[in-house]
C-alpha positions as CSV (number, residue, x, y, z in Angstrom):
1,M,-15.8,10.7,14.8
2,T,-13.0,9.7,17.0
3,I,-9.4,9.1,16.0
4,Q,-10.0,5.4,16.8
5,F,-12.8,5.1,14.3
6,L,-10.8,7.0,11.6
7,T,-7.7,4.8,12.1
8,E,-9.7,1.5,12.1
9,T,-11.5,2.7,8.9
10,A,-8.2,3.5,7.3
11,G,-6.9,0.1,8.4
12,W,-9.8,-1.7,6.9
13,I,-9.6,0.2,3.6
14,G,-5.9,-0.4,3.5
15,T,-6.4,-4.1,4.0
16,G,-9.0,-4.2,1.3
17,L,-6.6,-2.4,-1.1
18,V,-3.7,-4.8,-0.4
19,V,-6.0,-7.8,-0.8
20,L,-7.4,-6.3,-4.1
21,A,-3.8,-5.8,-5.4
22,Y,-2.9,-9.5,-4.6
23,V,-6.1,-10.8,-6.3
24,L,-5.5,-8.7,-9.4
25,V,-1.9,-10.0,-9.7
26,S,-2.9,-13.6,-8.8
27,T,-5.6,-13.6,-11.5
28,K,-3.2,-12.0,-14.0
29,R,-5.4,-9.0,-14.4
30,V,-2.4,-6.7,-13.7
31,Q,1.3,-7.1,-13.6
32,G,3.3,-6.9,-10.4
33,S,5.3,-4.0,-11.8
34,S,2.2,-2.1,-13.0
35,T,1.4,1.4,-11.7
36,S,-2.0,0.3,-10.6
37,Y,-0.6,-2.6,-8.5
38,Q,2.0,-0.4,-6.9
39,L,-0.5,2.3,-6.1
40,L,-2.9,-0.2,-4.5
41,N,0.0,-1.4,-2.3
42,L,1.1,2.1,-1.5
43,F,-2.2,3.4,-0.4
44,G,-3.0,0.1,1.3
45,S,0.1,0.2,3.3
46,I,-0.6,3.7,4.3
47,G,-4.1,2.8,5.6
48,V,-2.9,-0.2,7.5
49,G,0.1,1.7,8.7
50,A,-2.1,4.4,10.2
51,N,-4.0,1.8,12.0
52,V,-1.0,0.0,13.4
53,L,0.7,3.3,14.4
54,Y,-2.4,4.1,16.5
55,Q,-2.3,0.7,18.0
56,H,1.4,1.0,18.7
57,A,2.1,-2.2,16.9
58,I,5.7,-1.3,15.8
59,P,6.7,-4.5,14.0
60,S,3.6,-4.2,11.8
61,L,4.3,-0.5,11.3
62,V,7.8,-1.3,10.1
63,L,6.4,-3.9,7.7
64,Q,4.0,-1.3,6.3
65,A,6.8,1.3,5.9
66,I,8.9,-1.3,4.0
67,W,5.9,-2.2,1.8
68,A,5.3,1.5,1.1
69,C,9.0,2.2,0.3
70,I,9.0,-0.7,-2.2
71,A,5.9,0.7,-3.9
72,V,7.4,4.2,-4.0
73,F,10.7,2.9,-5.4
74,T,8.9,0.9,-8.2
75,L,6.7,3.8,-9.0
76,S,9.7,6.0,-9.2
77,K,11.5,3.8,-11.6
78,A,8.4,3.7,-13.8
79,I,8.1,7.5,-13.8
80,L,11.8,8.0,-14.6
81,A,11.7,5.4,-17.4
82,K,8.8,7.4,-19.0
83,I,10.6,10.7,-18.6
84,I,13.9,9.3,-20.1
85,R,12.1,7.8,-23.2
């Protein structure tokens, strides 16, 4: 297996996860603030980010980093809220 194959696979899996998250929220099967939605977005952005990093697509990499930061921030808030309860 080559690094190109691995990064392309990560990119496709990541894309699938982001699309799945969007479908689940759009069909109201999950809430936008839910842990499952945020995890799908986090791992999706990591997968897409690995691919765009390999492709040297810096604007897309920045977008994926921001997307991942939003997911981590939201997940952190949820975890802290459970701890404080």
